[in-house]
C-alpha positions as CSV (number, residue, x, y, z in Angstrom):
1,M,-15.7,-26.8,12.0
2,S,-15.2,-23.5,13.8
3,A,-17.6,-20.6,13.8
4,S,-17.8,-18.4,10.7
5,T,-14.4,-16.8,10.0
6,S,-16.2,-13.8,8.5
7,A,-17.9,-12.9,11.8
8,P,-16.4,-9.7,13.2
9,D,-14.5,-10.2,16.5
10,P,-15.4,-8.0,19.4
11,A,-13.3,-4.8,19.3
12,A,-11.2,-5.7,22.3
13,K,-10.0,-9.0,23.5
14,G,-11.8,-8.5,26.8
15,R,-13.5,-10.6,29.3
16,V,-16.6,-12.5,28.2
17,I,-18.8,-14.0,30.9
18,V,-21.0,-17.0,29.8
19,T,-23.8,-18.3,31.9
20,G,-24.9,-21.8,30.8
21,G,-21.4,-22.1,29.4
22,S,-21.3,-25.9,30.0
23,G,-24.3,-26.5,27.7
24,L,-24.3,-27.4,24.0
25,I,-24.1,-23.9,22.7
26,G,-22.0,-22.6,25.6
27,R,-19.3,-25.2,25.2
28,R,-18.7,-24.4,21.6
29,L,-18.9,-20.6,22.2
30,V,-16.4,-20.7,25.0
31,T,-14.0,-22.7,22.9
32,E,-14.3,-20.3,20.0
33,L,-14.0,-17.1,22.2
34,A,-11.0,-18.5,24.0
35,G,-9.4,-19.5,20.7
36,R,-9.7,-15.9,19.6
37,G,-7.8,-14.7,22.6
38,H,-10.6,-13.6,25.0
39,E,-10.6,-14.2,28.7
40,V,-13.7,-16.4,29.2
41,V,-15.5,-16.9,32.5
42,V,-18.0,-19.8,32.6
43,L,-20.5,-19.4,35.4
44,T,-21.7,-22.8,36.8
45,R,-23.1,-24.2,40.0
46,T,-20.5,-26.9,40.1
47,P,-17.1,-25.5,38.9
48,A,-15.3,-28.7,39.9
49,R,-17.3,-30.7,37.3
50,V,-16.5,-28.5,34.4
51,A,-13.6,-30.2,32.7
52,G,-11.8,-29.7,29.5
53,L,-12.0,-25.9,29.3
54,P,-9.6,-24.4,26.8
55,A,-6.7,-22.2,27.8
56,G,-8.0,-18.8,28.6
57,A,-11.3,-20.0,30.0
58,R,-12.1,-20.8,33.6
59,A,-15.1,-21.9,35.6
60,V,-16.5,-19.7,38.4
61,G,-19.3,-20.7,40.8
62,W,-22.7,-19.0,41.0
63,D,-26.0,-19.9,42.5
64,G,-28.0,-19.1,39.4
65,R,-30.0,-16.4,41.3
66,T,-27.7,-13.6,42.4
67,A,-24.4,-11.9,41.6
68,S,-22.8,-13.3,44.8
69,G,-19.3,-14.6,44.1
70,W,-18.9,-13.4,40.6
71,G,-20.5,-9.9,40.2
72,D,-17.2,-8.2,40.4
73,L,-16.1,-9.9,37.1
74,A,-18.9,-8.0,35.2
75,D,-17.1,-4.7,35.9
76,G,-15.5,-3.6,32.7
77,A,-16.4,-6.9,30.9
78,E,-16.5,-6.9,27.1
79,A,-19.7,-9.0,27.1
80,I,-22.1,-11.2,29.1
81,V,-23.8,-14.0,27.2
82,N,-26.7,-15.3,29.2
83,L,-27.6,-18.8,28.1
84,A,-28.7,-20.3,31.4
85,G,-32.0,-22.1,31.8
86,E,-33.5,-25.5,32.7
87,T,-33.8,-27.9,29.7
88,I,-37.1,-28.0,27.9
89,A,-36.3,-31.4,26.5
90,K,-38.1,-33.2,29.3
91,R,-41.7,-34.1,30.0
92,W,-43.5,-30.9,31.1
93,T,-44.9,-31.8,34.4
94,A,-46.2,-28.9,36.5
95,G,-43.0,-29.0,38.6
96,H,-40.8,-29.0,35.5
97,K,-42.7,-26.1,33.9
98,T,-42.0,-24.1,37.1
99,R,-38.3,-24.9,36.9
100,I,-38.2,-24.0,33.2
101,L,-39.6,-20.5,33.9
102,E,-37.9,-19.8,37.3
103,S,-34.4,-20.9,36.1
104,R,-34.6,-18.3,33.3
105,L,-36.0,-15.5,35.4
106,N,-33.5,-16.1,38.2
107,A,-30.6,-16.1,35.9
108,G,-31.8,-12.9,34.3
109,A,-32.2,-11.3,37.7
110,A,-28.6,-12.3,38.6
111,V,-27.2,-10.8,35.5
112,V,-29.1,-7.5,36.0
113,E,-27.9,-7.4,39.6
114,A,-24.3,-7.9,38.5
115,I,-24.5,-5.2,35.9
116,R,-26.2,-2.7,38.2
117,G,-23.3,-3.1,40.6
118,T,-20.6,-2.3,38.1
119,A,-18.7,1.0,37.8
120,V,-17.8,0.3,34.2
121,K,-20.7,-1.4,32.4
122,P,-20.3,-4.4,30.1
123,R,-20.4,-3.3,26.4
124,V,-23.1,-5.8,25.5
125,L,-25.4,-8.4,26.9
126,V,-26.5,-11.3,24.6
127,Q,-29.7,-12.7,26.0
128,A,-30.8,-16.2,25.0
129,A,-34.3,-16.8,23.9
130,A,-36.0,-19.2,21.4
131,V,-38.3,-19.1,18.3
132,G,-40.9,-20.6,20.7
133,F,-41.6,-16.9,21.2
134,Y,-43.9,-17.1,18.2
135,G,-45.9,-20.1,19.4
136,A,-47.4,-22.6,16.9
137,C,-47.6,-20.8,13.6
138,G,-48.4,-23.4,11.0
139,G,-47.1,-22.4,7.6
140,E,-47.0,-18.7,8.4
141,V,-43.6,-17.1,7.8
142,V,-42.4,-15.3,11.0
143,T,-39.7,-12.7,11.4
144,E,-38.4,-10.8,14.4
145,D,-41.3,-8.3,14.0
146,S,-44.0,-11.1,14.3
147,P,-45.9,-11.1,17.6
148,S,-45.8,-13.8,20.4
149,K,-48.8,-16.1,21.1
150,P,-50.1,-15.3,24.6
151,G,-51.6,-18.3,26.4
152,Q,-49.2,-20.8,24.9
153,F,-46.8,-22.1,27.5
154,L,-43.5,-21.9,25.6
155,S,-44.4,-18.5,24.0
156,D,-45.2,-17.1,27.5
157,V,-42.0,-18.5,28.9
158,V,-39.8,-16.9,26.1
159,V,-41.6,-13.5,26.5
160,A,-40.8,-13.5,30.2
161,W,-37.2,-14.9,29.5
162,E,-36.5,-12.0,27.2
163,A,-37.8,-9.4,29.6
164,S,-35.8,-10.8,32.5
165,T,-32.7,-8.7,31.5
166,S,-34.4,-5.7,29.7
167,A,-33.6,-3.4,32.6
168,V,-29.9,-3.3,31.5
169,E,-30.9,-1.2,28.5
170,A,-31.8,1.7,30.8
171,M,-28.3,1.4,32.3
172,G,-26.8,2.1,28.9
173,V,-25.9,-1.5,28.0
174,R,-26.5,-2.7,24.5
175,R,-28.7,-5.8,24.5
176,A,-29.1,-8.4,21.7
177,V,-31.8,-11.1,22.1
178,I,-31.2,-14.4,20.3
179,R,-34.3,-16.4,19.4
180,T,-32.6,-19.7,18.6
181,G,-34.2,-22.4,16.4
182,L,-33.5,-26.1,16.3
183,V,-29.8,-26.3,16.8
184,L,-28.1,-29.1,14.9
185,A,-25.0,-30.6,16.4
186,K,-23.5,-34.0,16.7
187,E,-22.4,-33.4,20.3
188,G,-25.9,-33.2,21.7
189,G,-29.1,-31.3,21.6
190,A,-32.0,-32.6,19.5
191,L,-30.2,-34.2,16.6
192,P,-28.8,-37.4,18.2
193,P,-32.2,-38.6,19.6
194,M,-33.9,-37.6,16.3
195,A,-31.3,-39.6,14.4
196,L,-31.7,-42.7,16.5
197,P,-34.9,-44.1,14.9
198,F,-33.3,-43.6,11.4
199,R,-30.2,-45.5,12.5
200,L,-32.5,-48.3,13.6
201,F,-34.3,-48.2,10.2
202,V,-37.6,-46.9,11.6
203,G,-37.2,-43.2,10.9
204,G,-39.7,-41.0,9.1
205,P,-41.8,-37.9,9.4
206,T,-43.8,-37.1,12.6
207,G,-47.3,-36.0,12.9
208,S,-48.6,-34.4,9.7
209,G,-45.0,-33.8,8.5
210,R,-46.1,-30.3,7.3
211,Q,-44.9,-28.4,10.4
212,Y,-41.8,-26.3,9.8
213,Y,-38.5,-26.8,11.5
214,P,-36.5,-23.5,11.9
215,W,-33.1,-25.3,12.0
216,I,-29.6,-23.9,12.4
217,H,-26.2,-25.5,12.4
218,I,-24.2,-25.1,15.6
219,D,-21.4,-23.4,13.7
220,D,-23.8,-20.6,12.7
221,V,-25.2,-20.3,16.2
222,V,-21.7,-19.6,17.6
223,G,-20.8,-17.4,14.6
224,A,-24.0,-15.3,15.0
225,I,-23.4,-14.7,18.7
226,I,-19.8,-13.5,18.1
227,H,-21.1,-11.4,15.2
228,L,-23.7,-9.7,17.4
229,I,-21.2,-9.1,20.2
230,G,-18.9,-7.4,17.7
231,D,-21.5,-5.3,15.9
232,P,-22.0,-2.1,17.8
233,Q,-25.3,-1.5,16.1
234,A,-26.8,-4.9,16.9
235,R,-29.6,-4.6,19.5
236,G,-33.0,-6.0,19.9
237,A,-34.3,-9.5,18.8
238,Y,-32.6,-11.7,16.2
239,N,-33.8,-15.1,14.9
240,L,-30.9,-17.5,15.0
241,T,-32.1,-19.8,12.3
242,A,-31.0,-20.7,8.8
243,P,-32.7,-18.7,6.1
244,T,-34.2,-21.9,4.7
245,P,-36.6,-23.5,7.2
246,V,-37.9,-26.9,6.0
247,T,-40.9,-29.0,6.8
248,N,-40.6,-32.0,9.1
249,R,-41.2,-34.3,6.1
250,A,-38.3,-32.6,4.2
251,F,-36.1,-32.7,7.3
252,A,-36.8,-36.4,7.8
253,A,-35.9,-37.2,4.1
254,A,-32.7,-35.2,4.4
255,L,-31.7,-36.9,7.6
256,G,-32.4,-40.3,6.0
257,R,-30.1,-39.4,3.1
258,A,-27.4,-38.2,5.4
259,L,-27.5,-41.5,7.4
260,H,-28.1,-43.6,4.3
261,R,-31.4,-44.9,5.8
262,P,-35.0,-44.9,4.7
263,A,-37.3,-42.2,6.0
264,L,-40.6,-44.0,5.4
265,I,-42.1,-44.9,8.8
266,P,-44.2,-42.1,10.1
267,T,-44.9,-41.5,13.8
268,P,-48.5,-40.4,14.5
269,G,-49.0,-37.3,16.5
270,F,-51.2,-38.9,19.0
271,A,-48.5,-41.4,19.9
272,L,-46.0,-38.6,20.6
273,R,-48.5,-36.8,22.7
274,L,-49.1,-40.0,24.7
275,V,-45.4,-40.5,25.3
276,L,-44.3,-36.8,25.7
277,G,-47.4,-35.1,26.8
278,E,-47.5,-31.3,26.2
279,M,-43.8,-31.3,25.4
280,A,-44.7,-33.0,22.0
281,T,-45.5,-29.5,20.8
282,L,-41.8,-29.1,20.2
283,I,-42.0,-31.7,17.5
284,L,-45.5,-31.5,16.2
285,D,-45.9,-27.7,16.0
286,G,-43.4,-25.5,14.3
287,Q,-42.4,-22.1,13.2
288,Q,-41.3,-21.0,9.7
289,A,-39.0,-18.5,11.3
290,V,-36.5,-16.7,9.1
291,P,-33.6,-14.5,10.3
292,A,-34.5,-11.2,8.6
293,R,-32.8,-8.9,11.1
294,L,-29.7,-11.1,11.4
295,L,-29.2,-11.1,7.6
296,A,-29.7,-7.3,7.6
297,T,-26.6,-7.0,9.8
298,G,-24.5,-8.6,7.1
299,F,-24.1,-12.0,8.8
300,H,-23.4,-14.9,6.4
301,H,-24.5,-18.4,7.3
302,Q,-22.1,-21.2,6.6
303,H,-24.9,-23.7,6.3
304,T,-28.1,-22.9,4.4
305,N,-28.8,-26.3,2.7
306,I,-30.3,-28.9,5.0
307,D,-28.8,-31.8,3.2
308,A,-25.3,-30.4,3.4
309,A,-25.8,-29.4,7.0
310,L,-26.9,-32.8,8.1
311,Q,-24.2,-34.6,6.1
312,S,-21.6,-32.5,7.8
313,L,-22.9,-33.8,11.2
314,A,-23.6,-37.4,10.2
C-alpha cells in the first residue's frame, strides 16, 4: 500500500535529498517520492551497495559528517529529509551509546553545513526524531507540547538530535521535526522480531503489559512526511504516531489475532533486562503519545485501528 493519497504533494517536483534513505522509512519514502515525479538523492556511505532504487532516484556518497561531495545538491533543493542515525535496536554498551549520539549529531552538522553553503536555500528540512523525547511516561498522555525527561538516555539523545539542525531556521529554512513512534512494517523494524515468538506459539505481553506503545503504520509515516513537506505552514515538532496508542497487552492480543496465534505467555521484565540491558526500556517503558499537532494540520491517517493495521502486515 502506498502513502496516503490525500497527502498534499510538495508544490514543485523538485529535488529531495534523503539521508538514511536506505533504511526502513527511507526506502519507502524514496520510492513514494520518485513515484510522484521527484528527483530523489539518497545519501549513503556505500552507494555501490544501494540496489533497487526506483527510476528518478540515485545514490550519492557522503561521509555522514560533512557536506563534502554532495553539498552542491542542496542548492535550490525542494527538501532535505534527515533520517540518518545509528540503530538503537542493539544492546546499549557504552561504545554503542556514543555511536547512537554521535551519528545523529554528525549527520545534523553535515546538513547544516550544506544548507549554509547554498545560494538558494532548500524550502524545508524534515528532521527525524523519536517519541523517546518524552522518556518513560507511564500512562500519561503526551503531546508535542509535553516536556522531555532530562537524565534519561534516550530522551537526552533525542533532544540533542532535534537541536542538531536547529540553526537552519535562522537561515530562513522551514523545519519540521518528526517524533516517530513504533513503526509497523513487514519489511523490517520492530515488527518482525516482535512477531517471531507469536509464530512459535510463545508470544504474549512483556513486563507489566500496561506500558503504552505509540505505534504507527509505515504507510502513515511516509504519508505524514510528504504531508509536512508540502504544507508551507508546517514547522516545529510533530508526533508521528497513530491517534490510538495501545497498551503492550492490547498490542500483544492484536498481534496474536493477526497471526492466528495465542498471546498468553508473558515475558517478565527482569528477563528482558538481563538479555537486553538498558535497551529493554524500549519495550518495558512506553509513551502514550498522540499526534495532536499533526492532526491539526489536516493529516488523515490510513490506519487508526491496531487490529486492522497488524492484519494488513501479517
